[in-house]
N, C-alpha and C positions, 0 to 999 in steps of 0.2 A: 439820647435815647435812640437805640438802633431801630431800623425798619425791619419789620417781621414779615417774611414771605412764607406762606404755608403751601404745602403740596401734599400729595398722597403719602409721601415718605416721612414727613415731619415738618419741622419749622426751621427756617433759616433767618438768622439775625445779621443784618448788614449795617455797619456803623456809618455815620455821616462822613468820617474820614475816608472810608473806602469809596463812597460815592463821589467825594471830591476828587480823589486821585483818578478814578475812572473817567470823570468828566474832563479833567485837565488833560489826560492822555488822549482822549478822543478829540479834543479841540486841537491838539498839536498836530494831528494828522491832516488838518485842513490847509489848503494852499493859501498863502498870503499871511500866515500867522508866524511871527518871529518867536513868540513865547508868551508865557504867562507873566503877569505883573503882580506885585504885592498888593494886598488889599489895603495896606496902610496908605496914608497920605503920601503924596509925591515929596521926595526929598530934593530940595533945591530945584524944583520944577522938572526933575528927571525921574521917570518911573523905574523902579528896581526890577530888572529882568531876572526871573527865577530859573534855576536849573531844573533838569528833569527829576531830580530827587526831591524837589519842593513843590511839585505840581499842586498839591492840595492847598497850599497857602494862597493861591490865586483864585480859589473857588470858595464860595459860601453856599451852604445848603440850608434852606429854611423850610420848615414844615409847620403847617397850621391845619389842624383837623385832618382832612383827607387830601389836602393840597401839598404839592412839592414844588418849590421854586428854587432855581439855581442861578446864582450870580457869578459870572465869569469876568475876570479882569485880565485884559489881553493887550498885547503890543503887536501891531500889524506892520507889515512890510511896506516900505515906501514904494509908491507906484501902483499899488493895488486899490481897487475900489472898496472902501471901508464897509459900505452897506452890503456888498456881496459877500465879503469875508465874514461879516457878522452873521448873515443869514445862513451861510454854510456851516458855521460853528454851531449855531442853534440847532439846525437840522441834524447834524452829526451827533451832538451830545444827547439829544432826545432819543435818537435811534439806538445808540450804543447802550444807554441806560435801560431802555425798554428791552433790548435783546439780551444783554448780559445779566442784568439784575432782575428783570421783569418789573421794573418800576415805571409807573406812568408819571412823567414829569409834566406838570401843567404849564410852567413858564420857564424860559431860559433868558435871563437878562444879560446883555453884553455891555461892559464898560471898557471902552478903548482908552487905555492909559497913556499910550504913546505911539509914535511911528518911528521905525528904525530902518536904516539901510541894511538889508540882509547881505551877508557875506557869501 
């Protein structure tokens, strides 16, 4: 079910897939993030690193009544402070979705699926 945004010119319908791609793209702009991870279980203890064309697969958008919650599955860079990277991702995703879509996001949950040495 798409999110409906109304303005003086009419209505805009934004699907959950678009919100997921925007959230994933915003997250990748943050320092210390290697990439998005698959929402599926870890395979042999190693998180699957998703490419830029699959950003939405690492994001889950949940809506209940008037609340919007986003889960992001990420892989962080070795040597960075995980709590700082997670906070920066939360802040950036909330800001981008508010500015681009006009969507008020209530909560952004971060699931760190792995740590990788960035190249």
